[in-house]
C-alpha positions in Angstrom: -22.6 -63.2 -0.7 -26.2 -63.2 -1.9 -26.5 -59.9 0.2 -23.9 -58.2 -1.3 -25.4 -59.4 -4.9 -28.4 -58.3 -4.0 -26.9 -55.0 -3.4 -24.8 -54.8 -6.6 -27.6 -55.5 -8.8 -30.1 -52.4 -7.0 -27.3 -50.8 -7.7 -27.0 -51.1 -11.5 -30.6 -51.0 -12.2 -30.2 -47.3 -10.5 -27.1 -46.4 -12.3 -29.4 -47.3 -15.8 -32.6 -46.3 -14.7 -30.7 -42.8 -13.1 -28.3 -42.6 -16.1 -25.6 -42.5 -13.6 -22.1 -44.5 -13.7 -22.2 -46.9 -11.3 -19.4 -45.6 -9.9 -20.5 -41.8 -9.5 -23.4 -43.0 -8.2 -21.3 -45.0 -5.4 -19.4 -42.1 -4.9 -22.5 -40.3 -4.5 -23.9 -42.6 -2.0 -20.8 -42.4 0.0 -21.1 -39.0 0.7 -24.3 -39.7 2.0 -23.6 -42.0 4.6 -19.9 -41.5 5.9 -19.2 -38.9 8.1 -16.7 -36.3 5.8 -14.4 -34.4 7.7 -14.4 -30.0 6.6 -12.0 -29.7 4.2 -9.1 -27.0 4.9 -9.0 -25.5 1.6 -11.2 -22.6 0.6 -10.2 -19.4 0.5 -10.8 -16.8 3.4 -11.1 -14.2 0.7 -12.4 -13.6 -2.8 -10.0 -11.0 -5.0 -13.8 -10.2 -7.0 -15.6 -8.6 -5.6 -12.8 -7.8 -2.7 -14.9 -10.1 -0.4 -13.7 -11.5 3.1 -15.8 -14.5 4.5 -17.2 -14.4 7.4 -15.7 -17.6 10.0 -19.2 -19.4 9.0 -19.1 -18.7 5.5 -15.4 -20.5 5.3 -16.7 -23.1 7.7 -19.9 -23.8 5.5 -17.2 -23.9 2.3 -14.6 -25.9 3.5 -17.6 -28.4 4.5 -19.2 -28.3 0.6 -15.9 -28.2 -0.3 -15.5 -31.7 0.7 -17.9 -33.2 -0.1 -19.3 -34.2 -3.8 -23.0 -32.5 -3.2 -23.9 -30.0 -0.7 -27.4 -27.9 0.2 -27.2 -24.3 2.3 -30.3 -23.3 3.7 -29.9 -19.7 5.2 -31.4 -16.5 5.1 -31.2 -14.0 1.9 -28.5 -11.2 2.2 -25.8 -13.7 4.0 -23.1 -14.5 1.5 -24.6 -18.0 -0.6 -22.9 -16.9 -3.7 -19.7 -16.3 -2.1 -19.5 -19.4 -0.2 -21.1 -21.1 -3.4 -18.5 -19.6 -5.0 -15.7 -20.6 -2.3 -16.3 -24.0 -1.8 -16.3 -24.5 -5.7 -12.9 -23.2 -5.4 -12.1 -26.0 -2.3 -13.9 -28.8 -4.2 -11.0 -28.3 -7.6 -8.4 -27.9 -5.2 -10.0 -31.1 -3.2 -9.7 -33.1 -6.6 -13.5 -33.1 -5.9 -14.0 -31.6 -10.0 -11.9 -31.2 -12.7 -11.2 -27.4 -13.5 -12.7 -27.5 -17.0 -15.9 -25.7 -15.9 -18.4 -24.3 -13.8 -22.4 -23.9 -14.5 -24.7 -21.7 -12.4 -28.0 -21.5 -12.4 -29.5 -18.5 -10.9 -33.4 -16.9 -11.7 -32.6 -14.0 -13.9 -33.1 -10.9 -11.4 -30.2 -13.0 -9.0 -28.3 -13.3 -12.0 -26.5 -9.6 -12.0 -25.1 -10.2 -8.2 -23.0 -13.5 -9.8 -20.8 -10.9 -12.4 -17.6 -10.5 -9.8 -17.2 -14.2 -8.3 -17.8 -15.4 -12.3 -14.4 -13.2 -12.3 -13.2 -15.2 -9.3 -14.7 -18.3 -10.6 -12.5 -17.9 -14.2 -9.5 -18.0 -12.1 -9.9 -21.6 -10.8 -12.2 -23.2 -14.0 -11.6 -23.0 -17.7 -15.1 -22.3 -18.7 -17.2 -20.3 -16.4 -21.4 -19.5 -17.4 -24.4 -18.1 -16.1 -28.1 -19.1 -17.0 -31.4 -18.6 -16.2 -33.2 -20.9 -14.5 -35.8 -19.9 -17.0 -32.9 -21.0 -20.1 -32.1 -24.3 -19.2 -34.6 -26.0 -21.5 -31.5 -24.7 -24.0 -29.2 -27.2 -22.3 -30.0 -30.1 -23.3 -27.9 -32.6 -23.9 -25.6 -31.7 -21.4 -26.5 -34.4 -19.3 -25.1 -36.3 -21.2 -20.9 -34.7 -20.9 -19.7 -35.4 -16.8 -17.8 -33.4 -15.3 -16.8 -30.1 -13.5 -19.0 -28.2 -10.8 -22.6 -27.2 -10.9 -24.0 -24.1 -8.2 -28.1 -24.1 -8.2 -28.9 -20.6 -6.7 -32.3 -20.4 -5.3 -34.0 -23.6 -5.9 -36.4 -23.1 -3.2 -38.0 -20.4 -6.0 -38.5 -23.1 -9.0 -42.2 -23.8 -6.9 -42.6 -27.5 -7.0 -40.3 -30.7 -7.9 -42.9 -31.1 -10.7 -42.2 -28.3 -12.6 -40.8 -28.2 -16.1 -37.5 -26.3 -14.7 -36.9 -27.9 -11.2 -36.9 -31.0 -13.6 -34.1 -29.9 -15.9 -32.0 -29.2 -13.0 -31.9 -31.8 -11.4 -32.0 -33.9 -14.4 -28.6 -31.7 -14.5 -26.9 -32.7 -11.0 -25.3 -35.9 -12.9 -23.5 -34.7 -15.5 -21.3 -32.6 -12.9 -19.2 -34.2 -10.6 -19.4 -31.9 -7.9 -22.5 -29.5 -7.2 -23.6 -27.2 -4.7 
């Protein structure tokens, strides 16, 4: 029909503009417009740092682990790092992303808190990297390799969308199958 051909043409144009394969574009769209049942594959404990997740964290991790992208908006100290770690594990278990790599982007002052979670993530991903948001400019070309999980910590601290590191973080998103 003419409506479906117009939709496909618009999708192809957006795919070209964003440099995202059209199949991935449609998977993002499906995630946005469809009701997704939370997965039940998130771990309830993390061996490093020997952490038992609270029920609200397990629920959030299961929800994020069943979608290709999620944004957490919770106060400091409520366990976003632990929840994001559990969600990334659930995403691999749910085959929403491969286990080749996990990239964590974090403000410099929050990087030490990620060290114990990296040990847990290394049990599920072949390569786990922690990068300061101030060093994103060193990741040029990464946006062209697709796969794995992306965890962006404290994105609200990136001032505004127009700042260089925010733009760089957003440019990285299409290079990963899954993100929180």
